[in-house]
KOLGU-4560 file (N, C-alpha, C; in nm, 3 decimals, padded with zeros to 5 digits):
<recs>
<n_xx: 00.081 n_yy: -00.121 n_zz: 00.021 ca_xx: -00.001 ca_yy: -00.008 ca_zz: -00.005 c_xx: 00.080 c_yy: 00.135 c_zz: 00.001 mol: A seq: 1 type: MET>
<n_xx: 00.043 n_yy: 00.212 n_zz: -00.077 ca_xx: 00.162 ca_yy: 00.343 ca_zz: -00.083 c_xx: 00.041 c_yy: 00.469 c_zz: -00.054 mol: A seq: 2 type: ILE>
<n_xx: 00.081 n_yy: 00.519 n_zz: 00.046 ca_xx: 00.012 ca_yy: 00.656 ca_zz: 00.105 c_xx: 00.055 c_yy: 00.773 c_zz: 00.015 mol: A seq: 3 type: GLN>
<n_xx: -00.023 n_yy: 00.815 n_zz: -00.110 ca_xx: 00.013 ca_yy: 00.903 ca_zz: -00.212 c_xx: 00.025 c_yy: 01.033 c_zz: -00.108 mol: A seq: 4 type: LEU>
<n_xx: 00.169 n_yy: 01.138 n_zz: -00.118 ca_xx: 00.179 ca_yy: 01.233 ca_zz: -00.023 c_xx: 00.150 c_yy: 01.346 c_zz: -00.081 mol: A seq: 5 type: PRO>
<n_xx: 00.017 n_yy: 01.349 n_zz: -00.065 ca_xx: -00.076 ca_yy: 01.446 ca_zz: -00.085 c_xx: -00.079 c_yy: 01.585 c_zz: 00.016 mol: A seq: 6 type: LEU>
<n_xx: -00.113 n_yy: 01.693 n_zz: -00.037 ca_xx: -00.121 ca_yy: 01.815 ca_zz: 00.084 c_xx: -00.231 c_yy: 01.862 c_zz: 00.064 mol: A seq: 7 type: ALA>
<n_xx: -00.297 n_yy: 01.978 n_zz: 00.163 ca_xx: -00.357 ca_yy: 02.047 ca_zz: 00.153 c_xx: -00.359 c_yy: 02.168 c_zz: 00.058 mol: A seq: 8 type: ALA>
<n_xx: -00.324 n_yy: 02.167 n_zz: -00.017 ca_xx: -00.262 ca_yy: 02.271 ca_zz: -00.104 c_xx: -00.363 c_yy: 02.272 c_zz: -00.248 mol: A seq: 9 type: ASN>
<n_xx: -00.445 n_yy: 02.389 n_zz: -00.238 ca_xx: -00.553 ca_yy: 02.365 ca_zz: -00.342 c_xx: -00.516 c_yy: 02.361 c_zz: -00.499 mol: A seq: 10 type: PRO>
<n_xx: -00.396 n_yy: 02.353 n_zz: -00.517 ca_xx: -00.342 ca_yy: 02.298 ca_zz: -00.668 c_xx: -00.176 c_yy: 02.204 c_zz: -00.626 mol: A seq: 11 type: ALA>
<n_xx: -00.214 n_yy: 02.102 n_zz: -00.589 ca_xx: -00.062 ca_yy: 02.049 ca_zz: -00.604 c_xx: -00.046 c_yy: 01.931 c_zz: -00.699 mol: A seq: 12 type: SER>
<n_xx: 00.079 n_yy: 01.885 n_zz: -00.728 ca_xx: 00.122 ca_yy: 01.789 ca_zz: -00.807 c_xx: 00.231 c_yy: 01.700 c_zz: -00.753 mol: A seq: 13 type: ARG>
<n_xx: 00.187 n_yy: 01.577 n_zz: -00.775 ca_xx: 00.304 ca_yy: 01.477 ca_zz: -00.731 c_xx: 00.332 c_yy: 01.389 c_zz: -00.805 mol: A seq: 14 type: VAL>
<n_xx: 00.447 n_yy: 01.333 n_zz: -00.813 ca_xx: 00.470 ca_yy: 01.223 ca_zz: -00.918 c_xx: 00.511 c_yy: 01.101 c_zz: -00.841 mol: A seq: 15 type: THR>
<n_xx: 00.454 n_yy: 00.970 n_zz: -00.852 ca_xx: 00.492 ca_yy: 00.875 ca_zz: -00.759 c_xx: 00.485 c_yy: 00.723 c_zz: -00.844 mol: A seq: 16 type: VAL>
<n_xx: 00.573 n_yy: 00.657 n_zz: -00.790 ca_xx: 00.571 ca_yy: 00.524 ca_zz: -00.859 c_xx: 00.492 c_yy: 00.424 c_zz: -00.777 mol: A seq: 17 type: ASP>
<n_xx: 00.365 n_yy: 00.378 n_zz: -00.839 ca_xx: 00.292 ca_yy: 00.317 ca_zz: -00.820 c_xx: 00.300 c_yy: 00.154 c_zz: -00.794 mol: A seq: 18 type: THR>
<n_xx: 00.410 n_yy: 00.115 n_zz: -00.838 ca_xx: 00.430 ca_yy: -00.015 ca_zz: -00.885 c_xx: 00.360 c_yy: -00.081 c_zz: -00.984 mol: A seq: 19 type: GLY>
<n_xx: 00.271 n_yy: -00.021 n_zz: -01.065 ca_xx: 00.203 ca_yy: -00.023 ca_zz: -01.168 c_xx: 00.230 c_yy: 00.088 c_zz: -01.294 mol: A seq: 20 type: ASN>
<n_xx: 00.322 n_yy: 00.148 n_zz: -01.244 ca_xx: 00.363 ca_yy: 00.263 ca_zz: -01.325 c_xx: 00.385 c_yy: 00.388 c_zz: -01.258 mol: A seq: 21 type: GLY>
<n_xx: 00.457 n_yy: 00.458 n_zz: -01.343 ca_xx: 00.469 ca_yy: 00.648 ca_zz: -01.263 c_xx: 00.385 c_yy: 00.709 c_zz: -01.310 mol: A seq: 22 type: VAL>
<n_xx: 00.315 n_yy: 00.742 n_zz: -01.232 ca_xx: 00.202 ca_yy: 00.839 ca_zz: -01.247 c_xx: 00.190 c_yy: 01.021 c_zz: -01.174 mol: A seq: 23 type: PHE>
<n_xx: 00.171 n_yy: 01.115 n_zz: -01.238 ca_xx: 00.145 ca_yy: 01.252 ca_zz: -01.197 c_xx: -00.003 c_yy: 01.233 c_zz: -01.119 mol: A seq: 24 type: VAL>
<n_xx: 00.008 n_yy: 01.271 n_zz: -01.012 ca_xx: -00.129 ca_yy: 01.317 ca_zz: -00.931 c_xx: -00.138 c_yy: 01.469 c_zz: -00.918 mol: A seq: 25 type: PHE>
<n_xx: -00.251 n_yy: 01.513 n_zz: -00.978 ca_xx: -00.294 ca_yy: 01.680 ca_zz: -00.961 c_xx: -00.413 c_yy: 01.676 c_zz: -00.887 mol: A seq: 26 type: VAL>
<n_xx: -00.433 n_yy: 01.748 n_zz: -00.767 ca_xx: -00.518 ca_yy: 01.773 ca_zz: -00.691 c_xx: -00.574 c_yy: 01.913 c_zz: -00.686 mol: A seq: 27 type: THR>
<n_xx: -00.702 n_yy: 01.930 n_zz: -00.704 ca_xx: -00.714 ca_yy: 02.063 ca_zz: -00.677 c_xx: -00.884 c_yy: 02.073 c_zz: -00.567 mol: A seq: 28 type: TYR>
<n_xx: -00.901 n_yy: 02.185 n_zz: -00.531 ca_xx: -01.017 ca_yy: 02.192 ca_zz: -00.451 c_xx: -01.126 c_yy: 02.276 c_zz: -00.531 mol: A seq: 29 type: TRP>
<n_xx: -01.227 n_yy: 02.263 n_zz: -00.509 ca_xx: -01.350 ca_yy: 02.323 ca_zz: -00.566 c_xx: -01.433 c_yy: 02.370 c_zz: -00.464 mol: A seq: 30 type: LEU>
<n_xx: -01.419 n_yy: 02.503 n_zz: -00.403 ca_xx: -01.458 ca_yy: 02.522 ca_zz: -00.317 c_xx: -01.638 c_yy: 02.561 c_zz: -00.303 mol: A seq: 31 type: PRO>
<n_xx: -01.691 n_yy: 02.594 n_zz: -00.435 ca_xx: -01.836 ca_yy: 02.584 ca_zz: -00.426 c_xx: -01.890 c_yy: 02.459 c_zz: -00.386 mol: A seq: 32 type: ASN>
<n_xx: -01.828 n_yy: 02.340 n_zz: -00.430 ca_xx: -01.870 ca_yy: 02.224 ca_zz: -00.387 c_xx: -01.829 c_yy: 02.146 c_zz: -00.301 mol: A seq: 33 type: LYS>
<n_xx: -01.730 n_yy: 02.224 n_zz: -00.217 ca_xx: -01.631 ca_yy: 02.138 ca_zz: -00.100 c_xx: -01.591 c_yy: 02.009 c_zz: -00.144 mol: A seq: 34 type: LYS>
<n_xx: -01.519 n_yy: 02.008 n_zz: -00.270 ca_xx: -01.475 ca_yy: 01.850 ca_zz: -00.296 c_xx: -01.329 c_yy: 01.877 c_zz: -00.347 mol: A seq: 35 type: VAL>
<n_xx: -01.247 n_yy: 01.781 n_zz: -00.299 ca_xx: -01.113 ca_yy: 01.786 ca_zz: -00.367 c_xx: -01.123 c_yy: 01.681 c_zz: -00.517 mol: A seq: 36 type: TRP>
<n_xx: -01.056 n_yy: 01.735 n_zz: -00.600 ca_xx: -01.045 ca_yy: 01.643 ca_zz: -00.739 c_xx: -00.935 c_yy: 01.598 c_zz: -00.743 mol: A seq: 37 type: LEU>
<n_xx: -00.913 n_yy: 01.519 n_zz: -00.833 ca_xx: -00.778 ca_yy: 01.464 ca_zz: -00.870 c_xx: -00.784 c_yy: 01.415 c_zz: -01.023 mol: A seq: 38 type: MET>
<n_xx: -00.672 n_yy: 01.498 n_zz: -01.119 ca_xx: -00.650 ca_yy: 01.438 ca_zz: -01.270 c_xx: -00.515 c_yy: 01.331 c_zz: -01.229 mol: A seq: 39 type: ASP>
<n_xx: -00.495 n_yy: 01.230 n_zz: -01.312 ca_xx: -00.385 ca_yy: 01.150 ca_zz: -01.313 c_xx: -00.360 c_yy: 01.170 c_zz: -01.453 mol: A seq: 40 type: ILE>
<n_xx: -00.210 n_yy: 01.159 n_zz: -01.462 ca_xx: -00.140 ca_yy: 01.193 ca_zz: -01.588 c_xx: -00.031 c_yy: 01.065 c_zz: -01.610 mol: A seq: 41 type: LEU>
<n_xx: 00.012 n_yy: 01.037 n_zz: -01.710 ca_xx: 00.144 ca_yy: 00.961 ca_zz: -01.717 c_xx: 00.237 c_yy: 01.039 c_zz: -01.653 mol: A seq: 42 type: ASN>
<n_xx: 00.368 n_yy: 00.941 n_zz: -01.707 ca_xx: 00.497 ca_yy: 01.013 ca_zz: -01.657 c_xx: 00.550 c_yy: 01.119 c_zz: -01.763 mol: A seq: 43 type: SER>
<n_xx: 00.468 n_yy: 01.123 n_zz: -01.866 ca_xx: 00.497 ca_yy: 01.227 ca_zz: -02.000 c_xx: 00.417 c_yy: 01.341 c_zz: -01.991 mol: A seq: 44 type: SER>
<n_xx: 00.309 n_yy: 01.337 n_zz: -01.880 ca_xx: 00.226 ca_yy: 01.451 ca_zz: -01.857 c_xx: 00.096 c_yy: 01.426 c_zz: -01.960 mol: A seq: 45 type: SER>
<n_xx: 00.074 n_yy: 01.359 n_zz: -02.013 ca_xx: -00.054 ca_yy: 01.326 ca_zz: -02.081 c_xx: -00.169 c_yy: 01.284 c_zz: -01.968 mol: A seq: 46 type: ASN>
<n_xx: -00.268 n_yy: 01.355 n_zz: -02.021 ca_xx: -00.381 ca_yy: 01.320 ca_zz: -01.907 c_xx: -00.462 c_yy: 01.189 c_zz: -01.908 mol: A seq: 47 type: LEU>
<n_xx: -00.464 n_yy: 01.115 n_zz: -01.835 ca_xx: -00.497 ca_yy: 00.981 ca_zz: -01.814 c_xx: -00.675 c_yy: 01.005 c_zz: -01.785 mol: A seq: 48 type: LEU>
<n_xx: -00.692 n_yy: 01.022 n_zz: -01.656 ca_xx: -00.809 ca_yy: 01.065 ca_zz: -01.560 c_xx: -00.829 c_yy: 01.185 c_zz: -01.575 mol: A seq: 49 type: LEU>
<n_xx: -00.946 n_yy: 01.249 n_zz: -01.535 ca_xx: -00.966 ca_yy: 01.380 ca_zz: -01.502 c_xx: -01.101 c_yy: 01.384 c_zz: -01.430 mol: A seq: 50 type: SER>
<n_xx: -01.089 n_yy: 01.465 n_zz: -01.318 ca_xx: -01.195 ca_yy: 01.507 ca_zz: -01.225 c_xx: -01.220 c_yy: 01.383 c_zz: -01.127 mol: A seq: 51 type: GLY>
<n_xx: -01.167 n_yy: 01.275 n_zz: -01.083 ca_xx: -01.202 ca_yy: 01.201 ca_zz: -00.979 c_xx: -01.254 c_yy: 01.255 c_zz: -00.845 mol: A seq: 52 type: ILE>
<n_xx: -01.347 n_yy: 01.277 n_zz: -00.795 ca_xx: -01.392 ca_yy: 01.318 ca_zz: -00.693 c_xx: -01.296 c_yy: 01.253 c_zz: -00.557 mol: A seq: 53 type: ALA>
<n_xx: -01.246 n_yy: 01.310 n_zz: -00.483 ca_xx: -01.176 ca_yy: 01.210 ca_zz: -00.394 c_xx: -01.240 c_yy: 01.240 c_zz: -00.261 mol: A seq: 54 type: LEU>
<n_xx: -01.346 n_yy: 01.116 n_zz: -00.266 ca_xx: -01.469 ca_yy: 01.066 ca_zz: -00.136 c_xx: -01.432 c_yy: 00.948 c_zz: -00.113 mol: A seq: 55 type: LEU>
<n_xx: -01.444 n_yy: 00.962 n_zz: 00.060 ca_xx: -01.424 ca_yy: 00.841 ca_zz: 00.121 c_xx: -01.531 c_yy: 00.757 c_zz: 00.105 mol: A seq: 56 type: PRO>
<n_xx: -01.536 n_yy: 00.637 n_zz: 00.148 ca_xx: -01.658 ca_yy: 00.532 ca_zz: 00.154 c_xx: -01.663 c_yy: 00.477 c_zz: 00.003 mol: A seq: 57 type: GLY>
<n_xx: -01.568 n_yy: 00.493 n_zz: -00.088 ca_xx: -01.578 ca_yy: 00.398 ca_zz: -00.206 c_xx: -01.452 c_yy: 00.303 c_zz: -00.232 mol: A seq: 58 type: VAL>
<n_xx: -01.519 n_yy: 00.208 n_zz: -00.241 ca_xx: -01.399 ca_yy: 00.096 ca_zz: -00.249 c_xx: -01.308 c_yy: 00.124 c_zz: -00.341 mol: A seq: 59 type: ASP>
<n_xx: -01.295 n_yy: 00.166 n_zz: -00.476 ca_xx: -01.198 ca_yy: 00.190 ca_zz: -00.554 c_xx: -01.237 c_yy: 00.301 c_zz: -00.673 mol: A seq: 60 type: ASN>
<n_xx: -01.184 n_yy: 00.407 n_zz: -00.637 ca_xx: -01.209 ca_yy: 00.490 ca_zz: -00.711 c_xx: -01.148 c_yy: 00.520 c_zz: -00.853 mol: A seq: 61 type: LEU>
<n_xx: -01.091 n_yy: 00.403 n_zz: -00.881 ca_xx: -01.049 ca_yy: 00.373 ca_zz: -01.023 c_xx: -01.119 c_yy: 00.273 c_zz: -01.140 mol: A seq: 62 type: LEU>
<n_xx: -01.210 n_yy: 00.195 n_zz: -01.022 ca_xx: -01.294 ca_yy: 00.114 ca_zz: -01.086 c_xx: -01.371 c_yy: 00.177 c_zz: -01.246 mol: A seq: 63 type: LYS>
<n_xx: -01.354 n_yy: 00.058 n_zz: -01.323 ca_xx: -01.434 ca_yy: 00.134 ca_zz: -01.450 c_xx: -01.352 c_yy: 00.237 c_zz: -01.554 mol: A seq: 64 type: GLY>
<n_xx: -01.222 n_yy: 00.269 n_zz: -01.499 ca_xx: -01.154 ca_yy: 00.376 ca_zz: -01.571 c_xx: -01.068 c_yy: 00.308 c_zz: -01.663 mol: A seq: 65 type: HIS>
<n_xx: -01.094 n_yy: 00.182 n_zz: -01.728 ca_xx: -00.997 ca_yy: 00.140 ca_zz: -01.839 c_xx: -00.900 c_yy: 00.016 c_zz: -01.780 mol: A seq: 66 type: GLY>
<n_xx: -00.844 n_yy: -00.032 n_zz: -01.891 ca_xx: -00.749 ca_yy: -00.116 ca_zz: -01.854 c_xx: -00.617 c_yy: -00.123 c_zz: -01.790 mol: A seq: 67 type: GLU>
<n_xx: -00.589 n_yy: 00.011 n_zz: -01.793 ca_xx: -00.437 ca_yy: 00.079 ca_zz: -01.725 c_xx: -00.467 c_yy: 00.059 c_zz: -01.608 mol: A seq: 68 type: LEU>
<n_xx: -00.604 n_yy: 00.064 n_zz: -01.530 ca_xx: -00.612 ca_yy: 00.072 ca_zz: -01.386 c_xx: -00.661 c_yy: -00.049 c_zz: -01.316 mol: A seq: 69 type: PHE>
<n_xx: -00.701 n_yy: -00.163 n_zz: -01.426 ca_xx: -00.778 ca_yy: -00.265 ca_zz: -01.356 c_xx: -00.712 c_yy: -00.363 c_zz: -01.253 mol: A seq: 70 type: LYS>
<n_xx: -00.610 n_yy: -00.354 n_zz: -01.228 ca_xx: -00.519 ca_yy: -00.394 ca_zz: -01.128 c_xx: -00.481 c_yy: -00.327 c_zz: -01.048 mol: A seq: 71 type: ASN>
<n_xx: -00.544 n_yy: -00.219 n_zz: -00.995 ca_xx: -00.522 ca_yy: -00.082 ca_zz: -00.877 c_xx: -00.651 c_yy: -00.092 c_zz: -00.845 mol: A seq: 72 type: SER>
<n_xx: -00.644 n_yy: -00.017 n_zz: -00.703 ca_xx: -00.710 ca_yy: 00.019 ca_zz: -00.603 c_xx: -00.675 c_yy: 00.153 c_zz: -00.556 mol: A seq: 73 type: VAL>
<n_xx: -00.749 n_yy: 00.266 n_zz: -00.570 ca_xx: -00.754 ca_yy: 00.385 ca_zz: -00.492 c_xx: -00.851 c_yy: 00.435 c_zz: -00.411 mol: A seq: 74 type: MET>
<n_xx: -00.813 n_yy: 00.432 n_zz: -00.292 ca_xx: -00.930 ca_yy: 00.497 ca_zz: -00.174 c_xx: -00.909 c_yy: 00.635 c_zz: -00.134 mol: A seq: 75 type: GLN>
<n_xx: -00.991 n_yy: 00.688 n_zz: -00.040 ca_xx: -00.954 ca_yy: 00.780 ca_zz: 00.021 c_xx: -01.014 c_yy: 00.698 c_zz: 00.169 mol: A seq: 76 type: VAL>
<n_xx: -00.926 n_yy: 00.756 n_zz: 00.266 ca_xx: -00.948 ca_yy: 00.677 ca_zz: 00.382 c_xx: -00.914 c_yy: 00.815 c_zz: 00.514 mol: A seq: 77 type: GLN>
<n_xx: -01.019 n_yy: 00.836 n_zz: 00.563 ca_xx: -01.016 ca_yy: 00.946 ca_zz: 00.670 c_xx: -01.000 c_yy: 00.890 c_zz: 00.770 mol: A seq: 78 type: CYS>
<n_xx: -00.904 n_yy: 00.947 n_zz: 00.859 ca_xx: -00.845 ca_yy: 00.884 ca_zz: 01.010 c_xx: -00.943 c_yy: 00.934 c_zz: 01.114 mol: A seq: 79 type: VAL>
<n_xx: -01.051 n_yy: 01.015 n_zz: 01.098 ca_xx: -01.117 ca_yy: 01.038 ca_zz: 01.182 c_xx: -01.271 c_yy: 01.026 c_zz: 01.193 mol: A seq: 80 type: ASN>
<n_xx: -01.296 n_yy: 00.945 n_zz: 01.050 ca_xx: -01.426 ca_yy: 00.917 ca_zz: 01.036 c_xx: -01.495 c_yy: 01.036 c_zz: 00.958 mol: A seq: 81 type: GLY>
<n_xx: -01.421 n_yy: 01.174 n_zz: 00.959 ca_xx: -01.491 ca_yy: 01.259 ca_zz: 00.871 c_xx: -01.492 c_yy: 01.245 c_zz: 00.737 mol: A seq: 82 type: THR>
<n_xx: -01.556 n_yy: 01.349 n_zz: 00.689 ca_xx: -01.584 ca_yy: 01.355 ca_zz: 00.522 c_xx: -01.429 c_yy: 01.431 c_zz: 00.465 mol: A seq: 83 type: ALA>
<n_xx: -01.400 n_yy: 01.408 n_zz: 00.350 ca_xx: -01.251 ca_yy: 01.503 ca_zz: 00.314 c_xx: -01.364 c_yy: 01.617 c_zz: 00.223 mol: A seq: 84 type: ASN>
<n_xx: -01.410 n_yy: 01.712 n_zz: 00.311 ca_xx: -01.476 ca_yy: 01.835 ca_zz: 00.235 c_xx: -01.449 c_yy: 01.952 c_zz: 00.296 mol: A seq: 85 type: ASN>
<n_xx: -01.305 n_yy: 01.973 n_zz: 00.365 ca_xx: -01.252 ca_yy: 02.091 ca_zz: 00.382 c_xx: -01.150 c_yy: 02.134 c_zz: 00.323 mol: A seq: 86 type: THR>
<n_xx: -01.105 n_yy: 02.252 n_zz: 00.296 ca_xx: -00.980 ca_yy: 02.264 ca_zz: 00.215 c_xx: -00.842 c_yy: 02.219 c_zz: 00.267 mol: A seq: 87 type: VAL>
<n_xx: -00.858 n_yy: 02.223 n_zz: 00.423 ca_xx: -00.751 ca_yy: 02.148 ca_zz: 00.485 c_xx: -00.752 c_yy: 02.006 c_zz: 00.530 mol: A seq: 88 type: ASP>
<n_xx: -00.806 n_yy: 01.933 n_zz: 00.475 ca_xx: -00.863 ca_yy: 01.773 ca_zz: 00.501 c_xx: -00.740 c_yy: 01.686 c_zz: 00.433 mol: A seq: 89 type: SER>
<n_xx: -00.733 n_yy: 01.734 n_zz: 00.290 ca_xx: -00.674 ca_yy: 01.652 ca_zz: 00.220 c_xx: -00.489 c_yy: 01.637 c_zz: 00.291 mol: A seq: 90 type: LEU>
<n_xx: -00.477 n_yy: 01.527 n_zz: 00.305 ca_xx: -00.342 ca_yy: 01.489 ca_zz: 00.322 c_xx: -00.292 c_yy: 01.530 c_zz: 00.512 mol: A seq: 91 type: GLY>
<n_xx: -00.425 n_yy: 01.560 n_zz: 00.579 ca_xx: -00.428 ca_yy: 01.567 ca_zz: 00.730 c_xx: -00.534 c_yy: 01.469 c_zz: 00.785 mol: A seq: 92 type: ASN>
<n_xx: -00.682 n_yy: 01.488 n_zz: 00.739 ca_xx: -00.721 ca_yy: 01.377 ca_zz: 00.797 c_xx: -00.772 c_yy: 01.304 c_zz: 00.718 mol: A seq: 93 type: THR>
<n_xx: -00.752 n_yy: 01.292 n_zz: 00.573 ca_xx: -00.789 ca_yy: 01.237 ca_zz: 00.482 c_xx: -00.672 c_yy: 01.198 c_zz: 00.415 mol: A seq: 94 type: ALA>
<n_xx: -00.631 n_yy: 01.063 n_zz: 00.388 ca_xx: -00.519 ca_yy: 01.009 ca_zz: 00.314 c_xx: -00.562 c_yy: 00.921 c_zz: 00.186 mol: A seq: 95 type: GLN>
<n_xx: -00.494 n_yy: 00.927 n_zz: 00.045 ca_xx: -00.531 ca_yy: 00.880 ca_zz: -00.089 c_xx: -00.416 c_yy: 00.765 c_zz: -00.059 mol: A seq: 96 type: VAL>
<n_xx: -00.468 n_yy: 00.622 n_zz: -00.048 ca_xx: -00.402 ca_yy: 00.521 ca_zz: -00.063 c_xx: -00.406 c_yy: 00.438 c_zz: -00.206 mol: A seq: 97 type: VAL>
<n_xx: -00.336 n_yy: 00.413 n_zz: -00.255 ca_xx: -00.309 ca_yy: 00.318 ca_zz: -00.377 c_xx: -00.247 c_yy: 00.164 c_zz: -00.344 mol: A seq: 98 type: TRP>
<n_xx: -00.341 n_yy: 00.082 n_zz: -00.413 ca_xx: -00.306 ca_yy: -00.050 ca_zz: -00.347 c_xx: -00.286 c_yy: -00.117 c_zz: -00.514 mol: A seq: 99 type: LEU>
<n_xx: -00.206 n_yy: -00.228 n_zz: -00.514 ca_xx: -00.173 ca_yy: -00.301 ca_zz: -00.631 c_xx: -00.257 c_yy: -00.454 c_zz: -00.608 mol: A seq: 100 type: THR>
<n_xx: -00.288 n_yy: -00.513 n_zz: -00.743 ca_xx: -00.341 ca_yy: -00.611 ca_zz: -00.760 c_xx: -00.272 c_yy: -00.737 c_zz: -00.628 mol: A seq: 101 type: SER>
<n_xx: -00.202 n_yy: -00.732 n_zz: -00.571 ca_xx: -00.127 ca_yy: -00.842 ca_zz: -00.508 c_xx: -00.154 c_yy: -00.810 c_zz: -00.347 mol: A seq: 102 type: ASP>
<n_xx: -00.201 n_yy: -00.697 n_zz: -00.323 ca_xx: -00.216 ca_yy: -00.649 ca_zz: -00.212 c_xx: -00.372 c_yy: -00.675 c_zz: -00.174 mol: A seq: 103 type: GLU>
<n_xx: -00.407 n_yy: -00.707 n_zz: -00.022 ca_xx: -00.520 ca_yy: -00.700 ca_zz: 00.031 c_xx: -00.572 c_yy: -00.575 c_zz: 00.046 mol: A seq: 104 type: THR>
<n_xx: -00.699 n_yy: -00.549 n_zz: 00.007 ca_xx: -00.789 ca_yy: -00.440 ca_zz: 00.060 c_xx: -00.791 c_yy: -00.430 c_zz: 00.198 mol: A seq: 105 type: ASN>
<n_xx: -00.748 n_yy: -00.349 n_zz: 00.277 ca_xx: -00.779 ca_yy: -00.349 ca_zz: 00.404 c_xx: -00.911 c_yy: -00.282 c_zz: 00.449 mol: A seq: 106 type: PRO>
<n_xx: -00.966 n_yy: -00.197 n_zz: 00.344 ca_xx: -01.100 ca_yy: -00.156 ca_zz: 00.402 c_xx: -01.195 c_yy: -00.188 c_zz: 00.303 mol: A seq: 107 type: ILE>
<n_xx: -01.320 n_yy: -00.247 n_zz: 00.315 ca_xx: -01.439 ca_yy: -00.255 ca_zz: 00.202 c_xx: -01.534 c_yy: -00.194 c_zz: 00.266 mol: A seq: 108 type: VAL>
<n_xx: -01.598 n_yy: -00.104 n_zz: 00.199 ca_xx: -01.696 ca_yy: -00.002 ca_zz: 00.206 c_xx: -01.863 c_yy: -00.056 c_zz: 00.144 mol: A seq: 109 type: TYR>
<n_xx: -01.861 n_yy: -00.128 n_zz: 00.055 ca_xx: -01.991 ca_yy: -00.200 ca_zz: 00.005 c_xx: -01.996 c_yy: -00.349 c_zz: 00.024 mol: A seq: 110 type: GLN>
<n_xx: -02.147 n_yy: -00.378 n_zz: 00.024 ca_xx: -02.177 ca_yy: -00.490 ca_zz: 00.041 c_xx: -02.144 c_yy: -00.603 c_zz: -00.024 mol: A seq: 111 type: ASP>
<n_xx: -02.035 n_yy: -00.703 n_zz: 00.013 ca_xx: -01.955 ca_yy: -00.805 ca_zz: -00.063 c_xx: -02.071 c_yy: -00.906 c_zz: -00.141 mol: A seq: 112 type: PRO>
<n_xx: -02.186 n_yy: -00.881 n_zz: -00.112 ca_xx: -02.296 ca_yy: -00.973 ca_zz: -00.183 c_xx: -02.356 c_yy: -00.914 c_zz: -00.298 mol: A seq: 113 type: LEU>
<n_xx: -02.316 n_yy: -00.787 n_zz: -00.312 ca_xx: -02.357 ca_yy: -00.725 ca_zz: -00.448 c_xx: -02.285 c_yy: -00.769 c_zz: -00.574 mol: A seq: 114 type: LEU>
</recs>
């Protein structure tokens, strides 16, 4: 499991080797909606995914976003049970984690019978 080194900076950019590739993660805050969003780019800065809402309680924010991410899981985990809905929550009370296919997902939010 990799904890992405994100900070509560309204427009930050970090490059991380996830084990499934090197990706650039760009986060930005939308004050009117009170939500953090993320874009994912490849190492050549080509846009792969845009506008991923960084919401806790979702098993896999990458699910259904193509072949490139089929063996990866990305989650927002809040350390104090709150939502990731303040300008200073990302990187503080809300952490974004990345898991590869050979890792066990430590937190499952959805009903496994669905």
